[in-house]
mmCIF file of the N, C-alpha and C atoms, coordinates in Angstrom:
data_MODEL
# 
_entry.id   MODEL 
# 
loop_
_atom_site.group_PDB 
_atom_site.id 
_atom_site.type_symbol 
_atom_site.label_atom_id 
_atom_site.label_alt_id 
_atom_site.label_comp_id 
_atom_site.label_asym_id 
_atom_site.label_entity_id 
_atom_site.label_seq_id 
_atom_site.pdbx_PDB_ins_code 
_atom_site.Cartn_x 
_atom_site.Cartn_y 
_atom_site.Cartn_z 
_atom_site.occupancy 
_atom_site.B_iso_or_equiv 
_atom_site.pdbx_formal_charge 
_atom_site.auth_seq_id 
_atom_site.auth_comp_id 
_atom_site.auth_asym_id 
_atom_site.auth_atom_id 
_atom_site.pdbx_PDB_model_num 
ATOM 1   N N  . MET A 1 1  ? 43.734 -21.236 7.025   1.00 0.00 ? 1  MET A N  1 
ATOM 2   C CA . MET A 1 1  ? 44.319 -22.130 6.035   1.00 0.00 ? 1  MET A CA 1 
ATOM 3   C C  . MET A 1 1  ? 45.837 -22.043 6.157   1.00 0.00 ? 1  MET A C  1 
ATOM 4   N N  . LYS A 1 2  ? 46.455 -23.191 6.186   1.00 0.00 ? 2  LYS A N  1 
ATOM 5   C CA . LYS A 1 2  ? 47.912 -23.246 6.246   1.00 0.00 ? 2  LYS A CA 1 
ATOM 6   C C  . LYS A 1 2  ? 48.496 -22.962 4.868   1.00 0.00 ? 2  LYS A C  1 
ATOM 7   N N  . ASN A 1 3  ? 49.602 -22.264 4.860   1.00 0.00 ? 3  ASN A N  1 
ATOM 8   C CA . ASN A 1 3  ? 50.385 -21.973 3.665   1.00 0.00 ? 3  ASN A CA 1 
ATOM 9   C C  . ASN A 1 3  ? 49.550 -21.401 2.516   1.00 0.00 ? 3  ASN A C  1 
ATOM 10  N N  . LYS A 1 4  ? 48.986 -20.256 2.749   1.00 0.00 ? 4  LYS A N  1 
ATOM 11  C CA . LYS A 1 4  ? 48.161 -19.555 1.766   1.00 0.00 ? 4  LYS A CA 1 
ATOM 12  C C  . LYS A 1 4  ? 48.940 -19.294 0.478   1.00 0.00 ? 4  LYS A C  1 
ATOM 13  N N  . LYS A 1 5  ? 50.236 -19.010 0.593   1.00 0.00 ? 5  LYS A N  1 
ATOM 14  C CA . LYS A 1 5  ? 51.045 -18.741 -0.602  1.00 0.00 ? 5  LYS A CA 1 
ATOM 15  C C  . LYS A 1 5  ? 51.079 -19.956 -1.532  1.00 0.00 ? 5  LYS A C  1 
ATOM 16  N N  . LEU A 1 6  ? 51.240 -21.134 -0.952  1.00 0.00 ? 6  LEU A N  1 
ATOM 17  C CA . LEU A 1 6  ? 51.272 -22.353 -1.756  1.00 0.00 ? 6  LEU A CA 1 
ATOM 18  C C  . LEU A 1 6  ? 49.937 -22.593 -2.438  1.00 0.00 ? 6  LEU A C  1 
ATOM 19  N N  . VAL A 1 7  ? 48.851 -22.473 -1.701  1.00 0.00 ? 7  VAL A N  1 
ATOM 20  C CA . VAL A 1 7  ? 47.510 -22.699 -2.252  1.00 0.00 ? 7  VAL A CA 1 
ATOM 21  C C  . VAL A 1 7  ? 47.234 -21.714 -3.388  1.00 0.00 ? 7  VAL A C  1 
ATOM 22  N N  . THR A 1 8  ? 47.624 -20.454 -3.184  1.00 0.00 ? 8  THR A N  1 
ATOM 23  C CA . THR A 1 8  ? 47.420 -19.435 -4.211  1.00 0.00 ? 8  THR A CA 1 
ATOM 24  C C  . THR A 1 8  ? 48.273 -19.724 -5.444  1.00 0.00 ? 8  THR A C  1 
ATOM 25  N N  . ALA A 1 9  ? 49.516 -20.123 -5.244  1.00 0.00 ? 9  ALA A N  1 
ATOM 26  C CA . ALA A 1 9  ? 50.409 -20.414 -6.363  1.00 0.00 ? 9  ALA A CA 1 
ATOM 27  C C  . ALA A 1 9  ? 49.906 -21.598 -7.187  1.00 0.00 ? 9  ALA A C  1 
ATOM 28  N N  . ILE A 1 10 ? 49.414 -22.622 -6.529  1.00 0.00 ? 10 ILE A N  1 
ATOM 29  C CA . ILE A 1 10 ? 48.882 -23.776 -7.258  1.00 0.00 ? 10 ILE A CA 1 
ATOM 30  C C  . ILE A 1 10 ? 47.630 -23.374 -8.037  1.00 0.00 ? 10 ILE A C  1 
ATOM 31  N N  . GLY A 1 11 ? 46.785 -22.564 -7.440  1.00 0.00 ? 11 GLY A N  1 
ATOM 32  C CA . GLY A 1 11 ? 45.595 -22.072 -8.141  1.00 0.00 ? 11 GLY A CA 1 
ATOM 33  C C  . GLY A 1 11 ? 45.955 -21.290 -9.388  1.00 0.00 ? 11 GLY A C  1 
ATOM 34  N N  . LYS A 1 12 ? 46.959 -20.427 -9.281  1.00 0.00 ? 12 LYS A N  1 
ATOM 35  C CA . LYS A 1 12 ? 47.401 -19.648 -10.444 1.00 0.00 ? 12 LYS A CA 1 
ATOM 36  C C  . LYS A 1 12 ? 47.972 -20.563 -11.517 1.00 0.00 ? 12 LYS A C  1 
ATOM 37  N N  . ARG A 1 13 ? 48.676 -21.600 -11.086 1.00 0.00 ? 13 ARG A N  1 
ATOM 38  C CA . ARG A 1 13 ? 49.251 -22.561 -12.038 1.00 0.00 ? 13 ARG A CA 1 
ATOM 39  C C  . ARG A 1 13 ? 48.149 -23.298 -12.790 1.00 0.00 ? 13 ARG A C  1 
ATOM 40  N N  . ILE A 1 14 ? 47.117 -23.717 -12.079 1.00 0.00 ? 14 ILE A N  1 
ATOM 41  C CA . ILE A 1 14 ? 45.996 -24.406 -12.719 1.00 0.00 ? 14 ILE A CA 1 
ATOM 42  C C  . ILE A 1 14 ? 45.322 -23.471 -13.728 1.00 0.00 ? 14 ILE A C  1 
ATOM 43  N N  . ARG A 1 15 ? 45.088 -22.218 -13.326 1.00 0.00 ? 15 ARG A N  1 
ATOM 44  C CA . ARG A 1 15 ? 44.463 -21.252 -14.238 1.00 0.00 ? 15 ARG A CA 1 
ATOM 45  C C  . ARG A 1 15 ? 45.316 -21.060 -15.493 1.00 0.00 ? 15 ARG A C  1 
ATOM 46  N N  . ALA A 1 16 ? 46.625 -20.911 -15.320 1.00 0.00 ? 16 ALA A N  1 
ATOM 47  C CA . ALA A 1 16 ? 47.505 -20.705 -16.468 1.00 0.00 ? 16 ALA A CA 1 
ATOM 48  C C  . ALA A 1 16 ? 47.469 -21.900 -17.423 1.00 0.00 ? 16 ALA A C  1 
ATOM 49  N N  . LEU A 1 17 ? 47.528 -23.104 -16.868 1.00 0.00 ? 17 LEU A N  1 
ATOM 50  C CA . LEU A 1 17 ? 47.472 -24.308 -17.710 1.00 0.00 ? 17 LEU A CA 1 
ATOM 51  C C  . LEU A 1 17 ? 46.131 -24.412 -18.433 1.00 0.00 ? 17 LEU A C  1 
ATOM 52  N N  . ARG A 1 18 ? 45.065 -24.094 -17.721 1.00 0.00 ? 18 ARG A N  1 
ATOM 53  C CA . ARG A 1 18 ? 43.719 -24.142 -18.323 1.00 0.00 ? 18 ARG A CA 1 
ATOM 54  C C  . ARG A 1 18 ? 43.621 -23.137 -19.467 1.00 0.00 ? 18 ARG A C  1 
ATOM 55  N N  . GLU A 1 19 ? 44.098 -21.920 -19.233 1.00 0.00 ? 19 GLU A N  1 
ATOM 56  C CA . GLU A 1 19 ? 44.014 -20.879 -20.264 1.00 0.00 ? 19 GLU A CA 1 
ATOM 57  C C  . GLU A 1 19 ? 44.916 -21.197 -21.460 1.00 0.00 ? 19 GLU A C  1 
ATOM 58  N N  . GLU A 1 20 ? 46.077 -21.806 -21.215 1.00 0.00 ? 20 GLU A N  1 
ATOM 59  C CA . GLU A 1 20 ? 46.962 -22.228 -22.320 1.00 0.00 ? 20 GLU A CA 1 
ATOM 60  C C  . GLU A 1 20 ? 46.246 -23.196 -23.248 1.00 0.00 ? 20 GLU A C  1 
ATOM 61  N N  . GLN A 1 21 ? 45.371 -24.017 -22.670 1.00 0.00 ? 21 GLN A N  1 
ATOM 62  C CA . GLN A 1 21 ? 44.637 -25.006 -23.453 1.00 0.00 ? 21 GLN A CA 1 
ATOM 63  C C  . GLN A 1 21 ? 43.294 -24.468 -23.952 1.00 0.00 ? 21 GLN A C  1 
ATOM 64  N N  . GLU A 1 22 ? 43.063 -23.184 -23.703 1.00 0.00 ? 22 GLU A N  1 
ATOM 65  C CA . GLU A 1 22 ? 41.837 -22.509 -24.131 1.00 0.00 ? 22 GLU A CA 1 
ATOM 66  C C  . GLU A 1 22 ? 40.584 -23.219 -23.616 1.00 0.00 ? 22 GLU A C  1 
ATOM 67  N N  . LEU A 1 23 ? 40.664 -23.647 -22.358 1.00 0.00 ? 23 LEU A N  1 
ATOM 68  C CA . LEU A 1 23 ? 39.518 -24.274 -21.700 1.00 0.00 ? 23 LEU A CA 1 
ATOM 69  C C  . LEU A 1 23 ? 38.857 -23.260 -20.775 1.00 0.00 ? 23 LEU A C  1 
ATOM 70  N N  . SER A 1 24 ? 37.549 -23.320 -20.685 1.00 0.00 ? 24 SER A N  1 
ATOM 71  C CA . SER A 1 24 ? 36.841 -22.510 -19.697 1.00 0.00 ? 24 SER A CA 1 
ATOM 72  C C  . SER A 1 24 ? 36.879 -23.245 -18.359 1.00 0.00 ? 24 SER A C  1 
ATOM 73  N N  . GLN A 1 25 ? 36.535 -22.535 -17.306 1.00 0.00 ? 25 GLN A N  1 
ATOM 74  C CA . GLN A 1 25 ? 36.430 -23.205 -16.007 1.00 0.00 ? 25 GLN A CA 1 
ATOM 75  C C  . GLN A 1 25 ? 35.378 -24.304 -16.090 1.00 0.00 ? 25 GLN A C  1 
ATOM 76  N N  . GLU A 1 26 ? 34.319 -24.050 -16.814 1.00 0.00 ? 26 GLU A N  1 
ATOM 77  C CA . GLU A 1 26 ? 33.259 -25.055 -16.954 1.00 0.00 ? 26 GLU A CA 1 
ATOM 78  C C  . GLU A 1 26 ? 33.775 -26.296 -17.683 1.00 0.00 ? 26 GLU A C  1 
ATOM 79  N N  . ASP A 1 27 ? 34.565 -26.096 -18.738 1.00 0.00 ? 27 ASP A N  1 
ATOM 80  C CA . ASP A 1 27 ? 35.152 -27.233 -19.459 1.00 0.00 ? 27 ASP A CA 1 
ATOM 81  C C  . ASP A 1 27 ? 36.006 -28.081 -18.516 1.00 0.00 ? 27 ASP A C  1 
ATOM 82  N N  . LEU A 1 28 ? 36.843 -27.411 -17.732 1.00 0.00 ? 28 LEU A N  1 
ATOM 83  C CA . LEU A 1 28 ? 37.714 -28.126 -16.801 1.00 0.00 ? 28 LEU A CA 1 
ATOM 84  C C  . LEU A 1 28 ? 36.899 -28.846 -15.735 1.00 0.00 ? 28 LEU A C  1 
ATOM 85  N N  . ALA A 1 29 ? 35.895 -28.178 -15.208 1.00 0.00 ? 29 ALA A N  1 
ATOM 86  C CA . ALA A 1 29 ? 35.050 -28.785 -14.182 1.00 0.00 ? 29 ALA A CA 1 
ATOM 87  C C  . ALA A 1 29 ? 34.379 -30.049 -14.717 1.00 0.00 ? 29 ALA A C  1 
ATOM 88  N N  . ASN A 1 30 ? 33.865 -29.972 -15.932 1.00 0.00 ? 30 ASN A N  1 
ATOM 89  C CA . ASN A 1 30 ? 33.196 -31.132 -16.527 1.00 0.00 ? 30 ASN A CA 1 
ATOM 90  C C  . ASN A 1 30 ? 34.172 -32.276 -16.776 1.00 0.00 ? 30 ASN A C  1 
ATOM 91  N N  . GLU A 1 31 ? 35.333 -31.944 -17.303 1.00 0.00 ? 31 GLU A N  1 
ATOM 92  C CA . GLU A 1 31 ? 36.330 -32.974 -17.617 1.00 0.00 ? 31 GLU A CA 1 
ATOM 93  C C  . GLU A 1 31 ? 36.861 -33.649 -16.352 1.00 0.00 ? 31 GLU A C  1 
ATOM 94  N N  . ALA A 1 32 ? 37.032 -32.865 -15.286 1.00 0.00 ? 32 ALA A N  1 
ATOM 95  C CA . ALA A 1 32 ? 37.584 -33.403 -14.032 1.00 0.00 ? 32 ALA A CA 1 
ATOM 96  C C  . ALA A 1 32 ? 36.502 -33.938 -13.101 1.00 0.00 ? 32 ALA A C  1 
ATOM 97  N N  . ASP A 1 33 ? 35.242 -33.701 -13.440 1.00 0.00 ? 33 ASP A N  1 
ATOM 98  C CA . ASP A 1 33 ? 34.113 -34.086 -12.583 1.00 0.00 ? 33 ASP A CA 1 
ATOM 99  C C  . ASP A 1 33 ? 34.247 -33.447 -11.195 1.00 0.00 ? 33 ASP A C  1 
ATOM 100 N N  . VAL A 1 34 ? 34.512 -32.142 -11.224 1.00 0.00 ? 34 VAL A N  1 
ATOM 101 C CA . VAL A 1 34 ? 34.645 -31.320 -10.016 1.00 0.00 ? 34 VAL A CA 1 
ATOM 102 C C  . VAL A 1 34 ? 33.645 -30.178 -10.171 1.00 0.00 ? 34 VAL A C  1 
ATOM 103 N N  . PRO A 1 35 ? 32.949 -29.793 -9.117  1.00 0.00 ? 35 PRO A N  1 
ATOM 104 C CA . PRO A 1 35 ? 31.983 -28.689 -9.253  1.00 0.00 ? 35 PRO A CA 1 
ATOM 105 C C  . PRO A 1 35 ? 32.641 -27.413 -9.787  1.00 0.00 ? 35 PRO A C  1 
ATOM 106 N N  . LEU A 1 36 ? 31.949 -26.727 -10.678 1.00 0.00 ? 36 LEU A N  1 
ATOM 107 C CA . LEU A 1 36 ? 32.448 -25.496 -11.272 1.00 0.00 ? 36 LEU A CA 1 
ATOM 108 C C  . LEU A 1 36 ? 32.857 -24.481 -10.209 1.00 0.00 ? 36 LEU A C  1 
ATOM 109 N N  . SER A 1 37 ? 32.039 -24.336 -9.177  1.00 0.00 ? 37 SER A N  1 
ATOM 110 C CA . SER A 1 37 ? 32.361 -23.365 -8.128  1.00 0.00 ? 37 SER A CA 1 
ATOM 111 C C  . SER A 1 37 ? 33.671 -23.721 -7.426  1.00 0.00 ? 37 SER A C  1 
ATOM 112 N N  . GLN A 1 38 ? 33.962 -25.000 -7.312  1.00 0.00 ? 38 GLN A N  1 
ATOM 113 C CA . GLN A 1 38 ? 35.200 -25.416 -6.665  1.00 0.00 ? 38 GLN A CA 1 
ATOM 114 C C  . GLN A 1 38 ? 36.409 -25.065 -7.531  1.00 0.00 ? 38 GLN A C  1 
ATOM 115 N N  . ILE A 1 39 ? 36.283 -25.220 -8.827  1.00 0.00 ? 39 ILE A N  1 
ATOM 116 C CA . ILE A 1 39 ? 37.385 -24.845 -9.726  1.00 0.00 ? 39 ILE A CA 1 
ATOM 117 C C  . ILE A 1 39 ? 37.706 -23.362 -9.533  1.00 0.00 ? 39 ILE A C  1 
ATOM 118 N N  . GLY A 1 40 ? 36.689 -22.534 -9.488  1.00 0.00 ? 40 GLY A N  1 
ATOM 119 C CA . GLY A 1 40 ? 36.900 -21.102 -9.279  1.00 0.00 ? 40 GLY A CA 1 
ATOM 120 C C  . GLY A 1 40 ? 37.582 -20.807 -7.956  1.00 0.00 ? 40 GLY A C  1 
ATOM 121 N N  . ARG A 1 41 ? 37.136 -21.474 -6.895  1.00 0.00 ? 41 ARG A N  1 
ATOM 122 C CA . ARG A 1 41 ? 37.744 -21.252 -5.574  1.00 0.00 ? 41 ARG A CA 1 
ATOM 123 C C  . ARG A 1 41 ? 39.198 -21.719 -5.550  1.00 0.00 ? 41 ARG A C  1 
ATOM 124 N N  . ILE A 1 42 ? 39.480 -22.824 -6.207  1.00 0.00 ? 42 ILE A N  1 
ATOM 125 C CA . ILE A 1 42 ? 40.852 -23.332 -6.266  1.00 0.00 ? 42 ILE A CA 1 
ATOM 126 C C  . ILE A 1 42 ? 41.736 -22.340 -7.019  1.00 0.00 ? 42 ILE A C  1 
ATOM 127 N N  . GLU A 1 43 ? 41.272 -21.875 -8.166  1.00 0.00 ? 43 GLU A N  1 
ATOM 128 C CA . GLU A 1 43 ? 42.077 -20.956 -8.964  1.00 0.00 ? 43 GLU A CA 1 
ATOM 129 C C  . GLU A 1 43 ? 42.319 -19.631 -8.240  1.00 0.00 ? 43 GLU A C  1 
ATOM 130 N N  . ARG A 1 44 ? 41.388 -19.201 -7.419  1.00 0.00 ? 44 ARG A N  1 
ATOM 131 C CA . ARG A 1 44 ? 41.547 -17.950 -6.667  1.00 0.00 ? 44 ARG A CA 1 
ATOM 132 C C  . ARG A 1 44 ? 42.321 -18.150 -5.366  1.00 0.00 ? 44 ARG A C  1 
ATOM 133 N N  . GLY A 1 45 ? 42.676 -19.384 -5.043  1.00 0.00 ? 45 GLY A N  1 
ATOM 134 C CA . GLY A 1 45 ? 43.413 -19.666 -3.821  1.00 0.00 ? 45 GLY A CA 1 
ATOM 135 C C  . GLY A 1 45 ? 42.544 -19.625 -2.581  1.00 0.00 ? 45 GLY A C  1 
ATOM 136 N N  . GLU A 1 46 ? 41.248 -19.798 -2.750  1.00 0.00 ? 46 GLU A N  1 
ATOM 137 C CA . GLU A 1 46 ? 40.305 -19.769 -1.631  1.00 0.00 ? 46 GLU A CA 1 
ATOM 138 C C  . GLU A 1 46 ? 40.023 -21.160 -1.077  1.00 0.00 ? 46 GLU A C  1 
ATOM 139 N N  . ASN A 1 47 ? 40.488 -22.182 -1.774  1.00 0.00 ? 47 ASN A N  1 
ATOM 140 C CA . ASN A 1 47 ? 40.183 -23.553 -1.414  1.00 0.00 ? 47 ASN A CA 1 
ATOM 141 C C  . ASN A 1 47 ? 41.479 -24.355 -1.432  1.00 0.00 ? 47 ASN A C  1 
ATOM 142 N N  . ASN A 1 48 ? 41.720 -25.117 -0.378  1.00 0.00 ? 48 ASN A N  1 
ATOM 143 C CA . ASN A 1 48 ? 42.898 -25.977 -0.301  1.00 0.00 ? 48 ASN A CA 1 
ATOM 144 C C  . ASN A 1 48 ? 42.480 -27.361 -0.811  1.00 0.00 ? 48 ASN A C  1 
ATOM 145 N N  . PRO A 1 49 ? 42.729 -27.642 -2.096  1.00 0.00 ? 49 PRO A N  1 
ATOM 146 C CA . PRO A 1 49 ? 42.233 -28.897 -2.666  1.00 0.00 ? 49 PRO A CA 1 
ATOM 147 C C  . PRO A 1 49 ? 42.973 -30.120 -2.130  1.00 0.00 ? 49 PRO A C  1 
ATOM 148 N N  . THR A 1 50 ? 42.271 -31.226 -2.098  1.00 0.00 ? 50 THR A N  1 
ATOM 149 C CA . THR A 1 50 ? 42.892 -32.485 -1.701  1.00 0.00 ? 50 THR A CA 1 
ATOM 150 C C  . THR A 1 50 ? 43.804 -32.968 -2.825  1.00 0.00 ? 50 THR A C  1 
ATOM 151 N N  . ILE A 1 51 ? 44.672 -33.878 -2.499  1.00 0.00 ? 51 ILE A N  1 
ATOM 152 C CA . ILE A 1 51 ? 45.552 -34.461 -3.508  1.00 0.00 ? 51 ILE A CA 1 
ATOM 153 C C  . ILE A 1 51 ? 44.727 -35.192 -4.562  1.00 0.00 ? 51 ILE A C  1 
ATOM 154 N N  . SER A 1 52 ? 43.622 -35.781 -4.169  1.00 0.00 ? 52 SER A N  1 
ATOM 155 C CA . SER A 1 52 ? 42.744 -36.474 -5.124  1.00 0.00 ? 52 SER A CA 1 
ATOM 156 C C  . SER A 1 52 ? 42.141 -35.494 -6.120  1.00 0.00 ? 52 SER A C  1 
ATOM 157 N N  . THR A 1 53 ? 41.733 -34.326 -5.629  1.00 0.00 ? 53 THR A N  1 
ATOM 158 C CA . THR A 1 53 ? 41.174 -33.307 -6.517  1.00 0.00 ? 53 THR A CA 1 
ATOM 159 C C  . THR A 1 53 ? 42.245 -32.796 -7.467  1.00 0.00 ? 53 THR A C  1 
ATOM 160 N N  . LEU A 1 54 ? 43.435 -32.539 -6.953  1.00 0.00 ? 54 LEU A N  1 
ATOM 161 C CA . LEU A 1 54 ? 44.523 -32.096 -7.819  1.00 0.00 ? 54 LEU A CA 1 
ATOM 162 C C  . LEU A 1 54 ? 44.842 -33.143 -8.883  1.00 0.00 ? 54 LEU A C  1 
ATOM 163 N N  . TYR A 1 55 ? 44.754 -34.406 -8.517  1.00 0.00 ? 55 TYR A N  1 
ATOM 164 C CA . TYR A 1 55 ? 45.029 -35.495 -9.461  1.00 0.00 ? 55 TYR A CA 1 
ATOM 165 C C  . TYR A 1 55 ? 44.029 -35.486 -10.616 1.00 0.00 ? 55 TYR A C  1 
ATOM 166 N N  . VAL A 1 56 ? 42.734 -35.360 -10.313 1.00 0.00 ? 56 VAL A N  1 
ATOM 167 C CA . VAL A 1 56 ? 41.736 -35.379 -11.398 1.00 0.00 ? 56 VAL A CA 1 
ATOM 168 C C  . VAL A 1 56 ? 41.834 -34.113 -12.247 1.00 0.00 ? 56 VAL A C  1 
ATOM 169 N N  . ILE A 1 57 ? 42.205 -32.992 -11.634 1.00 0.00 ? 57 ILE A N  1 
ATOM 170 C CA . ILE A 1 57 ? 42.408 -31.768 -12.417 1.00 0.00 ? 57 ILE A CA 1 
ATOM 171 C C  . ILE A 1 57 ? 43.611 -31.941 -13.345 1.00 0.00 ? 57 ILE A C  1 
ATOM 172 N N  . ALA A 1 58 ? 44.684 -32.523 -12.846 1.00 0.00 ? 58 ALA A N  1 
ATOM 173 C CA . ALA A 1 58 ? 45.866 -32.765 -13.679 1.00 0.00 ? 58 ALA A CA 1 
ATOM 174 C C  . ALA A 1 58 ? 45.515 -33.664 -14.858 1.00 0.00 ? 58 ALA A C  1 
ATOM 175 N N  . LYS A 1 59 ? 44.764 -34.720 -14.591 1.00 0.00 ? 59 LYS A N  1 
ATOM 176 C CA . LYS A 1 59 ? 44.371 -35.630 -15.667 1.00 0.00 ? 59 LYS A CA 1 
ATOM 177 C C  . LYS A 1 59 ? 43.498 -34.907 -16.690 1.00 0.00 ? 59 LYS A C  1 
ATOM 178 N N  . ALA A 1 60 ? 42.589 -34.058 -16.229 1.00 0.00 ? 60 ALA A N  1 
ATOM 179 C CA . ALA A 1 60 ? 41.727 -33.301 -17.133 1.00 0.00 ? 60 ALA A CA 1 
ATOM 180 C C  . ALA A 1 60 ? 42.539 -32.333 -17.992 1.00 0.00 ? 60 ALA A C  1 
ATOM 181 N N  . LEU A 1 61 ? 43.628 -31.814 -17.426 1.00 0.00 ? 61 LEU A N  1 
ATOM 182 C CA . LEU A 1 61 ? 44.506 -30.904 -18.169 1.00 0.00 ? 61 LEU A CA 1 
ATOM 183 C C  . LEU A 1 61 ? 45.568 -31.661 -18.979 1.00 0.00 ? 61 LEU A C  1 
ATOM 184 N N  . LYS A 1 62 ? 45.560 -32.985 -18.850 1.00 0.00 ? 62 LYS A N  1 
ATOM 185 C CA . LYS A 1 62 ? 46.501 -33.857 -19.563 1.00 0.00 ? 62 LYS A CA 1 
ATOM 186 C C  . LYS A 1 62 ? 47.960 -33.536 -19.222 1.00 0.00 ? 62 LYS A C  1 
ATOM 187 N N  . VAL A 1 63 ? 48.189 -33.339 -17.920 1.00 0.00 ? 63 VAL A N  1 
ATOM 188 C CA . VAL A 1 63 ? 49.548 -33.128 -17.414 1.00 0.00 ? 63 VAL A CA 1 
ATOM 189 C C  . VAL A 1 63 ? 49.752 -34.040 -16.208 1.00 0.00 ? 63 VAL A C  1 
ATOM 190 N N  . ASP A 1 64 ? 51.009 -34.259 -15.858 1.00 0.00 ? 64 ASP A N  1 
ATOM 191 C CA . ASP A 1 64 ? 51.308 -35.015 -14.647 1.00 0.00 ? 64 ASP A CA 1 
ATOM 192 C C  . ASP A 1 64 ? 50.992 -34.159 -13.427 1.00 0.00 ? 64 ASP A C  1 
ATOM 193 N N  . LEU A 1 65 ? 50.643 -34.788 -12.342 1.00 0.00 ? 65 LEU A N  1 
ATOM 194 C CA . LEU A 1 65 ? 50.345 -34.074 -11.098 1.00 0.00 ? 65 LEU A CA 1 
ATOM 195 C C  . LEU A 1 65 ? 51.501 -33.165 -10.694 1.00 0.00 ? 65 LEU A C  1 
ATOM 196 N N  . LYS A 1 66 ? 52.721 -33.621 -10.906 1.00 0.00 ? 66 LYS A N  1 
ATOM 197 C CA . LYS A 1 66 ? 53.880 -32.819 -10.506 1.00 0.00 ? 66 LYS A CA 1 
ATOM 198 C C  . LYS A 1 66 ? 53.929 -31.470 -11.225 1.00 0.00 ? 66 LYS A C  1 
ATOM 199 N N  . VAL A 1 67 ? 53.336 -31.379 -12.397 1.00 0.00 ? 67 VAL A N  1 
ATOM 200 C CA . VAL A 1 67 ? 53.297 -30.124 -13.138 1.00 0.00 ? 67 VAL A CA 1 
ATOM 201 C C  . VAL A 1 67 ? 52.443 -29.097 -12.381 1.00 0.00 ? 67 VAL A C  1 
ATOM 202 N N  . LEU A 1 68 ? 51.363 -29.542 -11.757 1.00 0.00 ? 68 LEU A N  1 
ATOM 203 C CA . LEU A 1 68 ? 50.493 -28.631 -11.016 1.00 0.00 ? 68 LEU A CA 1 
ATOM 204 C C  . LEU A 1 68 ? 51.180 -28.074 -9.777  1.00 0.00 ? 68 LEU A C  1 
ATOM 205 N N  . VAL A 1 69 ? 51.976 -28.883 -9.137  1.00 0.00 ? 69 VAL A N  1 
ATOM 206 C CA . VAL A 1 69 ? 52.563 -28.467 -7.874  1.00 0.00 ? 69 VAL A CA 1 
ATOM 207 C C  . VAL A 1 69 ? 53.991 -27.921 -8.006  1.00 0.00 ? 69 VAL A C  1 
ATOM 208 N N  . ASP A 1 70 ? 54.482 -27.836 -9.244  1.00 0.00 ? 70 ASP A N  1 
ATOM 209 C CA . ASP A 1 70 ? 55.814 -27.291 -9.486  1.00 0.00 ? 70 ASP A CA 1 
ATOM 210 C C  . ASP A 1 70 ? 55.711 -25.766 -9.550  1.00 0.00 ? 70 ASP A C  1 
ATOM 211 N N  . VAL A 1 71 ? 55.639 -25.150 -8.362  1.00 0.00 ? 71 VAL A N  1 
ATOM 212 C CA . VAL A 1 71 ? 55.458 -23.701 -8.259  1.00 0.00 ? 71 VAL A CA 1 
ATOM 213 C C  . VAL A 1 71 ? 56.596 -23.103 -7.447  1.00 0.00 ? 71 VAL A C  1 
ATOM 214 N N  . LYS A 1 72 ? 56.871 -21.850 -7.699  1.00 0.00 ? 72 LYS A N  1 
ATOM 215 C CA . LYS A 1 72 ? 57.874 -21.112 -6.942  1.00 0.00 ? 72 LYS A CA 1 
ATOM 216 C C  . LYS A 1 72 ? 57.163 -20.281 -5.881  1.00 0.00 ? 72 LYS A C  1 
ATOM 217 N N  . LEU A 1 73 ? 57.662 -20.310 -4.658  1.00 0.00 ? 73 LEU A N  1 
ATOM 218 C CA . LEU A 1 73 ? 57.052 -19.521 -3.591  1.00 0.00 ? 73 LEU A CA 1 
ATOM 219 C C  . LEU A 1 73 ? 57.926 -18.335 -3.250  1.00 0.00 ? 73 LEU A C  1 
# 
C-alpha cells in the first residue's frame, strides 16, 4: 500500500469524528451504506478507501470531505 502514514492518519481522523458524535462503527456503516468490516479496516489504516467511500463516510458524519483528509503527516 502506498503512503501508509496517510491512510492511517485518515483512519484515525474518521474514528475521532465518529467518536465525537458518539456513533458506533455499526451506526456509521449503516448511515454510509458501507460494510461494517470495511469501516473497521479503514479506521485501523488497513484499507485504502476510494474517494467515493470517503465521500459517503463524510456525508454520514455530516462533514465536508476536506475535513476527513485534513490530516498532519
